N, CA, C and O of each residue as an XYZ file, in Angstrom:
868
protein
N      -3.510     75.143      4.689
C      -2.179     74.716      3.976
C      -1.166     75.581      3.386
O      -0.217     75.195      2.704
N      -1.394     76.562      3.645
C      -0.617     78.053      3.185
C       1.040     77.731      3.879
O       2.147     77.375      3.476
N       0.550     78.012      4.816
C       1.835     78.256      6.120
C       1.644     77.515      7.035
O       1.846     78.059      8.121
N       1.295     76.349      7.093
C       1.126     74.579      7.461
C       2.755     74.321      8.414
O       2.988     73.745      9.477
N       3.671     75.084      7.392
C       5.113     74.005      7.570
C       6.288     75.539      7.558
O       7.439     75.525      7.123
N       5.681     76.548      8.065
C       6.178     77.444      8.163
C       6.483     77.143      9.594
O       7.562     77.661      9.882
N       5.754     76.272     10.972
C       5.913     76.520     11.894
C       6.075     74.958     12.221
O       6.055     74.157     11.286
N       6.283     74.393     13.937
C       5.763     73.514     13.843
C       3.763     73.637     14.568
O       3.089     74.636     14.820
N       3.447     72.252     14.671
C       2.110     72.308     15.110
C       1.754     71.552     15.483
O       2.446     70.534     15.461
N       0.397     71.514     16.102
C      -0.455     71.097     16.924
C      -1.742     71.410     16.224
O      -2.020     72.468     15.659
N      -2.729     69.997     16.381
C      -4.328     69.367     15.683
C      -4.690     69.154     16.999
O      -4.321     68.126     17.567
N      -5.377     70.002     17.574
C      -5.836     69.960     19.050
C      -7.669     70.043     18.991
O      -8.353     70.982     18.585
N      -8.080     68.841     19.494
C      -9.853     68.582     20.198
C      -9.858     69.420     21.420
O     -10.245     68.893     22.463
N      -9.400     70.904     21.426
C      -9.695     71.401     22.030
C     -10.630     72.072     23.550
O     -11.843     72.271     23.471
N      -9.769     72.377     24.975
C     -10.568     71.578     25.855
C     -12.395     73.095     25.969
O     -13.453     72.952     26.582
N     -11.866     74.410     24.996
C     -12.149     75.308     24.759
C     -13.867     75.017     24.381
O     -14.900     75.545     24.792
N     -13.513     73.616     23.129
C     -14.586     73.741     21.880
C     -14.928     72.525     23.070
O     -15.640     72.711     22.084
N     -15.119     71.734     23.879
C     -15.947     70.691     24.327
C     -16.421     71.204     26.218
O     -16.811     70.377     27.042
N     -16.292     72.320     26.435
C     -17.459     72.202     27.737
C     -17.814     73.734     27.262
O     -18.004     74.054     26.089
N     -17.878     74.771     28.576
C     -18.746     75.492     29.000
C     -20.284     75.584     27.897
O     -20.512     76.527     27.139
N     -20.953     74.669     28.028
C     -21.505     75.169     26.986
C     -21.870     75.139     25.898
O     -22.777     75.863     25.486
N     -20.985     73.941     24.895
C     -20.887     73.399     23.800
C     -20.539     72.654     23.526
O     -20.226     72.705     22.336
N     -20.293     71.530     24.111
C     -20.957     69.840     24.144
C     -19.816     69.264     23.897
O     -18.845     70.019     23.836
N     -19.567     67.646     23.663
C     -19.132     67.448     23.501
C     -18.477     67.005     22.055
O     -18.794     67.791     21.162
N     -17.431     65.656     21.527
C     -17.417     65.815     19.808
C     -18.952     65.240     19.720
O     -19.798     65.898     19.115
N     -19.303     63.915     20.382
C     -19.807     62.961     20.299
C     -20.897     64.001     19.089
O     -21.152     63.842     17.896
N     -21.410     65.292     20.320
C     -23.591     65.504     20.591
C     -22.856     65.961     19.014
O     -22.788     65.174     18.070
N     -22.427     67.156     18.984
C     -21.380     67.748     17.517
C     -22.043     66.937     16.326
O     -22.578     67.572     15.417
N     -22.025     65.684     16.309
C     -21.827     64.510     15.058
C     -23.409     64.899     14.827
O     -24.104     65.094     15.824
N     -24.009     65.018     13.431
C     -24.681     64.921     12.397
C     -25.340     63.056     12.489
O     -24.580     62.098     12.346
N     -26.387     62.960     12.670
C     -27.656     61.857     12.142
C     -27.602     60.697     13.465
O     -27.271     61.071     14.591
N     -27.933     59.400     13.199
C     -28.961     58.899     13.989
C     -27.233     58.523     14.821
O     -26.172     59.011     14.433
N     -27.374     57.665     15.864
C     -26.175     56.767     16.410
C     -25.025     56.424     15.491
O     -23.867     56.824     15.607
N     -25.458     55.717     14.671
C     -23.952     54.558     13.891
C     -23.827     55.811     13.010
O     -22.879     55.607     12.251
N     -24.548     57.423     12.699
C     -23.821     57.784     11.315
C     -22.321     58.915     12.674
O     -21.179     59.374     12.627
N     -23.562     58.773     13.684
C     -22.418     59.899     14.613
C     -21.291     59.546     14.792
O     -20.305     60.126     14.336
N     -21.277     58.250     15.685
C     -19.782     57.485     15.952
C     -19.327     57.296     14.539
O     -18.390     58.094     14.542
N     -19.345     56.818     13.401
C     -18.519     56.984     12.193
C     -18.197     58.192     11.494
O     -17.123     58.410     10.933
N     -19.505     59.221     11.573
C     -18.745     60.642     12.163
C     -17.181     60.659     12.709
O     -16.173     60.462     12.030
N     -17.234     60.857     13.675
C     -16.607     60.578     14.751
C     -15.522     60.132     14.658
O     -14.515     60.510     15.258
N     -15.668     58.917     13.567
C     -14.409     58.083     13.460
C     -13.322     58.719     12.367
O     -12.110     58.882     12.226
N     -14.339     58.917     11.825
C     -13.383     59.845     10.432
C     -13.133     60.790     10.877
O     -12.011     60.964     10.401
N     -13.334     61.648     11.503
C     -12.768     63.026     12.065
C     -10.933     62.762     12.856
O      -9.828     63.299     12.776
N     -11.722     61.353     13.735
C     -10.081     60.894     14.107
C      -8.860     60.803     13.346
O      -7.712     61.247     13.394
N      -9.569     60.049     12.624
C      -8.368     59.401     10.790
C      -8.486     60.812     10.837
O      -7.306     61.037     11.104
N      -8.786     61.459     10.806
C      -8.837     63.041      9.593
C      -7.421     63.203     10.457
O      -6.303     63.038      9.969
N      -7.746     63.620     12.075
C      -6.703     64.558     12.445
C      -5.136     63.857     12.780
O      -4.122     64.516     13.007
N      -5.251     61.971     12.737
C      -4.552     60.962     12.705
C      -3.416     60.824     11.031
O      -2.342     60.277     10.780
N      -4.393     61.640     10.248
C      -3.374     61.265      8.569
C      -2.750     62.842      9.286
O      -1.895     62.882     10.170
N      -3.235     63.730      8.825
C      -2.755     65.063      8.533
C      -2.329     65.051      9.253
O      -2.398     64.495     10.348
N      -1.091     66.447      8.226
C       0.210     66.733      9.060
C      -0.247     67.603     10.442
O      -1.349     68.112     10.648
N       0.944     67.615     11.328
C       0.616     68.157     13.307
C       0.858     67.659     14.333
O       0.556     66.469     14.243
N       1.204     67.866     15.196
C       1.240     66.452     16.509
C      -0.994     66.977     16.754
O      -1.806     67.759     16.259
N      -0.943     65.808     17.892
C      -2.215     65.590     17.999
C      -2.509     65.604     19.352
O      -1.659     65.014     20.019
N      -3.563     66.149     20.074
C      -4.105     65.987     20.508
C      -4.628     66.606     20.936
O      -4.682     67.836     20.932
N      -5.806     64.855     22.031
C      -6.949     64.982     22.671
C      -7.623     65.189     23.639
O      -7.130     64.583     24.591
N      -8.767     65.892     23.997
C      -9.004     66.119     24.974
C      -9.551     65.174     25.685
O     -10.287     64.382     25.095
N      -9.339     65.032     27.045
C     -10.140     63.705     27.160
C     -11.316     63.677     27.568
O     -12.269     64.312     28.020
N     -10.798     62.443     27.157
C     -13.695     61.586     27.453
C     -13.127     61.105     25.638
O     -12.808     60.037     25.115
N     -13.237     62.569     25.137
C     -13.304     61.762     23.462
C     -12.626     60.718     22.866
O     -12.713     60.507     21.657
N     -11.964     60.055     23.608
C     -10.694     59.075     23.184
C     -12.412     57.909     23.257
O     -12.544     57.103     22.337
N     -13.435     57.965     24.270
C     -14.073     56.804     23.849
C     -15.405     57.512     23.474
O     -16.420     56.960     23.900
N     -15.553     58.584     22.783
C     -16.557     59.629     23.002
C     -17.614     59.797     23.651
O     -18.644     59.428     23.087
N     -17.724     60.370     24.963
C     -17.972     60.437     26.194
C     -19.472     61.714     25.727
O     -19.440     62.771     25.096
N     -20.133     61.285     26.108
C     -21.449     61.968     25.434
C     -20.955     63.159     26.724
O     -19.984     63.901     26.574
N     -21.693     63.155     27.775
C     -21.347     64.318     28.970
C     -20.374     66.051     28.248
O     -20.184     65.981     27.033
N     -19.960     67.107     28.781
C     -19.242     67.667     28.609
C     -18.019     67.786     29.652
O     -18.275     68.677     30.462
N     -17.199     67.386     29.811
C     -16.859     66.834     30.814
C     -15.962     68.131     31.743
O     -15.219     69.019     31.326
N     -16.411     67.775     33.171
C     -16.188     68.984     33.937
C     -15.569     68.805     35.321
O     -16.335     67.877     35.583
N     -14.869     68.901     36.372
C     -14.018     69.288     36.957
C     -13.910     68.824     37.861
O     -12.952     68.639     38.611
N     -15.826     68.362     37.901
C     -16.319     68.093     39.160
C     -16.470     67.195     39.469
O     -16.647     66.873     40.644
N     -16.449     66.261     38.249
C     -16.749     64.199     38.212
C     -15.507     63.571     37.684
O     -14.634     64.210     37.096
N     -15.477     62.639     37.854
C     -14.639     61.563     36.807
C     -15.217     61.498     35.426
O     -16.315     61.986     35.157
N     -14.098     60.596     34.150
C     -15.411     60.385     33.273
C     -16.122     59.378     33.454
O     -16.289     58.817     34.537
N     -16.593     59.071     32.415
C     -17.854     58.338     32.239
C     -17.586     57.402     32.009
O     -18.257     56.800     31.172
N     -16.462     56.773     32.625
C     -16.084     54.739     31.799
C     -16.890     53.824     31.782
O     -17.029     53.019     30.861
N     -17.665     53.868     33.078
C     -19.205     52.826     32.148
C     -19.596     52.656     31.134
O     -19.946     51.562     30.690
N     -19.623     54.115     30.331
C     -19.874     54.272     29.026
C     -18.871     53.064     27.808
O     -18.914     52.891     26.590
N     -17.805     52.270     29.267
C     -16.950     51.410     27.836
C     -17.383     50.043     27.828
O     -16.563     49.137     27.675
N     -19.322     49.695     28.070
C     -20.005     49.010     28.612
C     -20.803     48.340     26.948
O     -20.995     47.320     26.286
N     -21.035     49.885     26.999
C     -21.263     49.898     25.005
C     -19.839     49.790     24.628
O     -18.701     49.941     25.075
N     -20.903     49.240     22.923
C     -19.870     48.218     21.973
C     -19.792     49.533     21.279
O     -18.679     49.268     20.825
N     -20.104     51.150     20.642
C     -20.130     52.059     19.891
C     -19.398     53.106     21.572
O     -20.369     53.854     21.686
N     -18.615     53.460     22.530
C     -18.387     53.437     22.773
C     -16.644     52.895     23.225
O     -15.571     53.498     23.227
N     -17.041     51.472     23.578
C     -16.014     50.878     23.537
C     -14.775     50.691     21.992
O     -13.565     50.709     21.769
N     -15.949     50.538     21.334
C     -15.644     50.880     19.777
C     -14.125     52.353     19.642
O     -12.913     52.326     19.428
N     -14.687     52.938     19.791
C     -14.071     54.906     19.971
C     -12.546     54.378     20.241
O     -11.609     54.569     19.467
N     -12.457     53.500     21.799
C     -11.931     53.717     22.459
C     -10.637     52.976     22.068
O      -9.530     53.300     22.496
N     -10.864     51.970     21.233
C     -10.661     51.320     20.582
C      -9.395     51.431     18.951
O      -8.179     51.297     18.819
N     -10.473     51.718     18.062
C      -9.488     53.080     16.871
C      -8.616     53.909     18.453
O      -7.557     53.482     18.911
N      -9.261     54.918     18.938
C      -7.976     55.829     19.603
C      -6.609     54.774     19.459
O      -5.655     54.646     18.691
N      -7.083     54.183     20.560
C      -5.402     53.204     20.665
C      -4.673     52.307     19.257
O      -3.614     51.702     19.093
N      -5.434     52.495     18.714
C      -5.153     51.783     17.222
C      -4.138     53.105     16.139
O      -3.062     53.039     15.544
N      -5.031     54.049     16.298
C      -4.565     54.722     15.913
C      -3.449     55.679     16.423
O      -3.111     56.597     15.675
N      -3.112     55.601     17.103
C      -1.490     55.717     18.398
C      -0.599     54.578     18.088
O       0.599     54.509     17.811
N      -1.073     54.139     18.152
C       0.123     52.843     17.829
C      -0.208     52.966     16.139
O       0.227     51.931     15.634
N      -0.580     53.507     15.490
C      -0.239     53.691     13.588
C       0.533     54.952     14.087
O       1.757     54.910     14.210
N       0.113     55.604     14.253
C       1.481     57.256     14.331
C       2.809     56.929     14.375
O       3.829     57.448     13.920
N       2.586     56.017     14.982
C       4.158     56.400     16.561
C       4.304     55.018     15.376
O       4.581     55.591     14.323
N       4.253     53.762     15.141
C       4.566     53.551     14.052
C       4.793     53.250     12.526
O       4.952     52.186     11.926
N       4.755     54.552     12.110
C       4.628     54.735     10.624
C       4.883     56.127      9.947
O       4.160     57.107      9.770
N       6.633     55.741      9.529
C       6.864     56.636      9.962
C       5.969     58.205      9.044
O       5.679     59.335      9.436
N       5.757     57.312      7.421
C       5.500     58.766      6.822
C       4.402     59.624      7.585
O       4.102     60.792      7.334
N       3.784     58.680      8.719
C       3.008     59.936      9.216
C       3.003     61.082     10.484
O       2.217     61.910     10.945
N       4.799     60.447     10.826
C       5.980     61.346     11.499
C       6.168     63.154     11.120
O       6.045     64.259     11.647
N       6.640     62.336      9.519
C       7.421     63.719      8.897
C       5.868     64.698      9.053
O       4.810     64.327      8.545
N       5.983     65.626      9.632
C       4.460     66.242      9.851
C       5.416     67.922      9.437
O       4.634     68.750      8.970
N       6.625     68.348      9.535
C       6.928     69.736      9.817
C       8.143     70.592      8.739
O       8.807     71.629      8.724
N       7.776     68.800      7.522
C       8.022     69.778      5.836
C       6.796     69.694      5.250
O       5.842     69.336      5.941
N       6.614     70.029      3.808
C       5.957     70.279      2.724
C       6.257     68.952      1.834
O       5.520     68.492      0.962
N       7.571     68.422      2.282
C       8.073     67.373      1.729
C       7.577     66.277      1.738
O       7.288     65.519      0.811
N       7.420     66.138      3.391
C       6.177     64.650      3.714
C       4.690     64.952      3.274
O       3.790     64.511      3.989
N       4.291     65.870      1.839
C       3.200     65.550      2.357
C       2.579     66.514      1.133
O       2.818     67.665      0.765
N       1.391     65.156      0.560
C       1.369     66.273     -0.901
C      -0.495     65.702     -1.458
O      -1.165     64.693     -1.238
N      -0.765     67.198     -2.363
C      -3.023     66.510     -2.436
C      -2.654     65.498     -3.757
O      -1.984     65.561     -4.788
N      -3.537     64.517     -3.045
C      -4.241     64.281     -4.342
C      -5.218     65.164     -4.782
O      -5.207     65.839     -5.812
N      -6.084     65.101     -3.893
C      -7.497     65.314     -4.142
C      -7.535     66.074     -3.036
O      -7.203     65.651     -1.929
N      -8.049     67.551     -3.325
C      -9.041     68.864     -2.501
C     -10.312     69.575     -2.731
O     -10.690     70.392     -1.892
N     -11.117     69.302     -3.962
C     -12.097     69.460     -4.572
C     -13.097     69.313     -4.557
O     -13.974     70.121     -4.863
N     -13.276     67.565     -3.969
C     -14.535     66.421     -4.712
C     -14.826     67.251     -3.557
O     -14.138     67.381     -2.545
N     -15.870     67.762     -3.825
C     -16.742     68.260     -3.320
C     -18.203     68.001     -3.936
O     -19.136     68.772     -4.161
N     -18.087     66.988     -4.074
C     -19.949     66.337     -4.763
C     -20.337     65.213     -4.052
O     -21.408     64.834     -3.578
N     -18.935     64.662     -4.101
C     -18.582     63.497     -2.716
C     -17.591     64.251     -1.503
O     -16.757     63.513     -0.978
N     -17.620     64.914     -1.290
C     -17.279     65.159      0.095
C     -15.823     63.963      0.401
O     -15.758     63.166      1.337
N     -14.942     64.138     -0.527
C     -13.946     62.741     -0.220
C     -12.624     63.849     -0.049
O     -12.595     64.751     -0.886
N     -11.850     63.831      0.692
C     -10.509     64.018      0.509
C      -9.001     62.968      0.224
O      -8.682     62.059      0.990
N      -8.627     63.151     -0.379
C      -7.516     62.626     -1.067
C      -6.087     63.327     -1.029
O      -5.852     64.146     -1.917
N      -4.579     62.926      0.461
C      -3.738     63.046      0.417
C      -2.559     62.109      0.587
O      -2.732     61.057      1.203
N      -1.547     62.370      0.159
C      -0.378     61.491     -0.048
C       0.467     61.857      1.645
O       0.981     62.957      1.846
N       0.470     61.041      2.423
C       1.524     61.468      3.204
C       3.460     60.803      2.971
O       3.583     59.661      2.529
N       4.506     61.463      3.240
C       6.151     60.613      3.302
C       6.158     60.924      4.140
O       5.615     61.740      4.885
N       7.562     59.509      4.058
C       8.823     59.161      5.423
C       9.867     60.397      5.112
O       9.566     60.950      4.054
N      10.984     60.958      5.741
C      11.642     61.607      5.707
C      13.221     60.476      5.070
O      13.773     59.483      5.544
N      13.484     61.449      3.614
C      14.564     60.625      3.468
C      14.310     59.405      2.928
O      15.228     58.620      2.686
N      12.525     59.014      2.587
C      12.458     57.458      2.100
C      11.010     57.107      0.862
O       9.903     57.611      0.673
N      11.722     56.093      0.307
C      10.239     55.820     -0.978
C       8.661     55.712      0.018
O       7.463     55.710     -0.267
N       9.474     55.630      1.294
C       7.854     54.930      2.256
C       6.730     55.883      1.725
O       7.086     56.729      0.904
N       5.146     55.835      2.177
C       4.779     56.855      1.535
C       3.304     55.692      1.699
O       3.014     54.585      1.245
N       2.576     56.829      2.726
C       1.021     56.446      2.497
C       0.141     56.840      1.701
O       0.615     57.916      1.338
N      -1.040     56.689      1.051
C      -2.547     57.254      0.631
C      -3.240     57.796      1.654
O      -2.653     57.237      2.581
N      -4.069     58.484      2.177
C      -5.180     58.533      3.207
C      -6.090     59.658      2.444
O      -5.871     60.860      2.288
N      -7.673     58.484      1.839
C      -8.367     59.159      2.062
C      -9.425     59.054      3.076
O      -9.318     58.268      4.017
N     -10.467     59.839      2.911
C     -12.245     60.362      3.955
C     -12.348     60.659      3.540
O     -11.783     61.476      2.814
N     -13.809     59.923      3.726
C     -15.373     59.779      2.573
C     -15.949     60.946      3.765
O     -15.217     60.992      4.754
N     -16.559     61.421      3.783
C     -17.521     62.249      5.280
C     -18.708     62.722      5.006
O     -19.195     63.736      5.504
N     -19.591     61.477      3.612
C     -21.130     61.170      3.888
C     -20.978     59.414      4.252
O     -20.264     58.426      4.429
N     -22.404     60.072      4.176
C     -21.928     58.491      4.968
C     -22.766     57.560      3.483
O     -23.660     56.743      3.704
N     -22.327     57.846      2.187
C     -22.521     57.152      0.437
C     -21.732     56.516      0.558
O     -20.739     57.191      0.831
N     -21.412     55.019      0.505
C     -20.289     54.096     -0.024
C     -19.713     54.557     -1.460
O     -20.287     55.378     -2.176
N     -18.417     53.871     -1.802
C     -18.077     54.739     -3.359
C     -17.394     52.519     -3.885
O     -16.467     51.809     -3.495
N     -18.410     52.359     -4.761
C     -17.919     50.975     -4.942
C     -16.268     51.189     -6.146
O     -15.782     50.073     -6.324
N     -15.623     52.077     -6.738
C     -15.193     52.313     -7.822
C     -14.599     53.574     -7.535
O     -14.988     54.523     -8.216
N     -13.603     53.804     -6.532
C     -13.351     55.130     -6.696
C     -12.521     55.495     -6.793
O     -11.955     55.617     -5.706
N     -11.482     56.110     -8.331
C     -10.145     55.661     -8.647
C      -9.402     57.410     -7.795
O      -9.948     58.514     -7.792
N      -8.310     57.088     -7.304
C      -7.594     58.708     -6.693
C      -6.127     57.883     -7.464
O      -5.948     56.667     -7.535
N      -5.288     58.890     -7.935
C      -4.494     58.881     -8.551
C      -3.378     59.356     -7.229
O      -3.614     60.220     -6.385
N      -1.915     58.375     -7.362
C      -1.378     57.742     -5.924
C       0.877     58.017     -6.524
O       1.474     57.640     -7.533
N       1.119     58.407     -5.905
C       2.562     58.817     -6.445
C       3.374     57.849     -6.588
O       4.574     58.123     -6.622
N       2.861     56.196     -6.732
C       4.119     55.429     -7.086
C       3.464     54.112     -7.523
O       3.294     53.342     -6.577
N       2.965     53.562     -8.973
C       3.102     52.182     -8.983
C       3.508     50.877     -8.945
O       4.601     50.309     -8.932
N       2.530     50.591     -8.934
C       2.798     49.309     -6.929
C       1.617     48.706     -6.384
O       0.518     49.067     -6.803
N       1.723     47.796     -5.464
C       1.059     47.087     -4.551
C       0.946     48.223     -3.010
O       1.827     48.677     -2.280
N      -0.989     48.406     -2.998
C      -1.238     49.287     -1.408
C      -2.092     48.288     -0.646
O      -3.118     47.696     -0.980
N      -1.487     48.273      0.300
C      -2.013     47.735      1.694
C      -3.217     49.108      2.356
O      -3.063     50.324      2.470
N      -4.213     48.324      2.628
C      -4.958     48.777      3.462
C      -4.769     49.234      5.518
O      -5.575     49.557      6.389
N      -4.360     49.172      5.507
C      -3.208     49.900      7.001
C      -4.195     50.234      8.230
O      -3.856     50.014      9.393
N      -5.722     50.907      7.801
C      -6.798     51.359      8.566
C      -7.386     51.297      7.579
O      -7.277     51.108      6.368
N      -8.413     51.610      8.775
C     -10.190     51.205      7.756
C     -11.389     51.265      8.727
O     -11.986     50.207      8.922
N     -11.854     52.498      9.424
C     -12.300     53.162     10.636
C     -13.940     52.496     10.020
O     -14.978     53.022     10.423
N     -13.968     51.677      9.333
C     -15.154     51.393      8.513
C     -15.206     50.028      9.375
O     -16.275     49.580      9.791
N     -13.922     49.384      9.616
C     -13.954     47.869     10.455
C     -15.577     47.839     11.042
O     -16.257     48.839     11.276
N     -16.057     46.203     11.235
C     -17.100     46.073     11.627
C     -16.244     46.181     13.408
O     -16.850     46.688     14.352
N     -15.185     45.760     13.517
C     -14.429     45.654     14.649
C     -14.413     46.935     16.011
O     -14.169     47.074     17.209
N     -14.988     47.872     14.456
C     -15.662     49.562     15.976
C     -16.072     49.973     14.513
O     -15.618     50.673     13.608
N     -17.539     48.903     14.829
C     -18.824     49.075     14.479
C     -19.144     49.560     13.762
O     -20.234     50.132     13.795
N     -17.963     49.581     12.262
C     -18.929     50.085     11.280
C     -19.521     49.199     10.532
O     -20.235     48.356     11.075
N     -19.307     49.209      8.810
C     -20.037     49.030      8.285
C     -19.623     47.470      7.821
O     -20.278     46.437      7.690
N     -18.467     47.751      7.673
C     -17.742     46.251      7.253
C     -17.350     46.580      5.071
O     -16.789     45.713      4.401
N     -17.847     48.013      4.437
C     -17.732     47.707      3.471
C     -17.119     47.540      2.495
O     -17.496     46.886      1.523
N     -15.989     48.161      2.630
C     -15.116     47.554      1.578
C     -14.641     45.455      2.111
O     -14.853     44.755      3.100
N     -14.023     45.274      0.896
C     -14.216     43.674      1.084
C     -12.904     43.460      0.821
O     -12.464     42.320      0.971
N     -11.723     44.915      0.220
C     -11.005     44.358     -0.469
C     -10.191     45.469      0.625
O     -10.575     46.591      0.954
N      -8.810     44.660      1.099
C      -6.938     44.822      1.482
C      -6.373     44.989      1.526
O      -5.807     45.579      2.446
N      -5.838     44.482      0.179
C      -4.727     45.310     -1.133
C      -4.871     44.939     -2.163
O      -5.037     43.816     -2.638
N      -4.756     46.787     -2.921
C      -4.443     47.034     -4.635
C      -3.461     47.539     -4.718
O      -2.689     48.291     -4.122
N      -3.712     46.536     -6.323
C      -2.985     47.171     -7.503
C      -2.974     48.329     -8.279
O      -4.133     48.288     -8.693
N      -2.319     49.684     -8.941
C      -2.264     50.346     -9.025
C      -2.822     49.953    -10.974
O      -3.349     48.886    -11.290
N      -2.627     50.696    -11.626
C      -3.399     51.137    -12.859
C      -2.772     52.225    -13.223
O      -2.636     53.327    -12.693
N      -2.203     51.497    -14.762
C      -1.954     52.895    -15.775
C      -3.353     53.886    -15.983
O      -4.195     53.180    -16.539
N      -3.617     54.552    -15.864
C      -4.428     55.141    -16.310
C      -3.954     56.121    -14.734
O      -3.603     55.920    -13.572
N      -4.417     57.927    -16.267
C      -4.843     59.234    -15.990
C      -5.442     59.607    -14.990
O      -6.628     59.921    -15.084
N      -4.567     59.682    -13.415
C      -6.134     60.418    -13.009
C      -5.596     61.141    -11.353
O      -4.999     60.617    -10.412
N      -6.125     62.538    -11.557
C      -5.616     63.191    -10.463
C      -4.019     64.440    -11.334
O      -3.921     65.456    -10.647
N      -3.148     64.441    -12.344
C      -1.794     64.247    -13.205
C      -1.376     63.546    -12.495
O      -0.208     63.923    -12.399
N      -1.546     62.406    -11.633
C      -1.436     60.834    -11.889
C      -1.051     60.066    -12.813
O      -1.979     59.302    -13.081
N      -0.017     59.837    -13.544
C       0.668     58.536    -14.340
C      -0.490     57.271    -13.589
O      -1.467     56.757    -14.132
N      -0.237     57.160    -12.925
C      -0.864     55.623    -12.260
C      -1.983     56.486    -11.293
O      -2.164     57.678    -11.050
N      -2.980     54.500    -10.659
C      -4.158     54.912    -10.266
C      -4.390     53.498     -9.571
O      -3.628     52.531     -9.537
N      -5.781     53.670     -8.977
C      -5.960     52.605     -7.788
C      -8.138     53.415     -7.943
O      -8.509     54.589     -7.919
N      -8.977     52.117     -8.081
C      -9.964     52.399     -7.819
C      -9.470     51.505     -6.557
O      -8.424     50.895     -6.339
N     -10.838     51.712     -5.716
C     -10.738     51.997     -5.042
C     -12.593     51.912     -4.682
O     -13.558     52.413     -5.259
N     -12.443     50.850     -3.212
C     -13.427     51.203     -2.118
C     -13.266     51.616     -1.525
O     -12.087     51.529     -1.182
N     -14.224     52.614     -0.611
C     -14.558     54.029      0.002
C     -15.841     53.793      0.773
O     -16.899     54.416      0.683
N     -15.418     52.396      1.827
C     -16.379     53.194      2.896
C     -17.533     54.434      3.392
O     -16.990     55.537      3.324
N     -18.777     54.504      3.802
C     -19.781     55.152      4.151
C     -18.670     55.753      5.790
O     -17.923     55.309      6.662
N     -19.491     57.399      5.145
C     -17.749     58.473      6.870
C     -16.816     57.384      7.231
O     -16.993     56.378      7.918
N     -15.819     57.812      6.623
C     -15.122     57.245      7.499
C     -13.377     57.793      6.029
O     -13.113     58.346      4.961
N     -12.644     56.843      7.533
C     -11.193     57.525      7.001
C     -10.383     56.398      7.047
O     -10.114     55.856      8.119
N      -9.727     55.764      5.345
C      -8.562     54.889      4.910
C      -7.573     55.170      4.441
O      -7.755     55.969      3.522
N      -5.900     54.762      4.688
C      -4.623     54.816      5.016
C      -4.433     53.542      3.853
O      -4.679     52.336      3.817
N      -4.018     54.271      3.205
C      -3.287     52.824      2.288
C      -1.305     52.973      2.633
O      -0.826     54.096      2.786
N      -0.660     52.069      2.684
C       1.008     51.868      2.281
C       1.572     51.286      1.280
O       1.487     50.091      0.996
N       2.366     52.398      0.525
C       3.034     51.906     -0.009
C       3.860     50.307     -0.221
O       4.775     50.228      0.599
N       3.760     49.133     -1.048
C       3.791     48.442     -0.665
C       5.368     47.852     -1.278
O       6.197     46.973     -1.038
N       5.117     49.035     -2.254
C       6.497     48.772     -3.659
C       5.764     48.416     -5.336
O       4.609     48.448     -5.759
N       6.688     48.184     -5.766
C       6.715     47.902     -7.356
C       6.131     46.072     -6.963
O       6.471     45.177     -6.190
N       5.136     46.274     -7.993
C       4.935     44.813     -7.797
C       5.630     44.529     -8.802
O       5.804     43.353     -9.120
């Protein structure tokens, strides 16, 4: 992020990292089957929430296990399995979210990005804000890279008011655990991360969550 906004840049899941014996993205993920897919969902959300244009290599959108090969087609039969079908559904939803959310599109200026928490190494949780160009619209991204959920995780936010969850990769429709049961949060006048207002989140395990500011309460 030191020089990210000095150039136009792409966030690729590159060709060279998923072939030639390096394995597909799903095979790189740790844990049991559920954790592997949850990790991939969190990773996918992180890429979409982060500034930068997106490039997803073929097969990753439904978590193909085999390495890609020019000698055969993709393993479309995997879509008969819930985990793979859910990853495809998430990929589709992230595409629509990226296309429709102006705060995620303003990715070539430091005015569109703001770190909230980048040093919580104890919990492996990142939080940052994305802001739309010439607008008060903004979103807050929270990504949990561990299988530990948090029922009362406080983060500072740019503005007071109401925040709606517009993406949660832990939803049961994505074969997640469905841990969080709150779809909207209201800020409290409690200092956190150097900001005057904060919210206390339910943070699901191995998941990415995006909240959109709805305005003042």
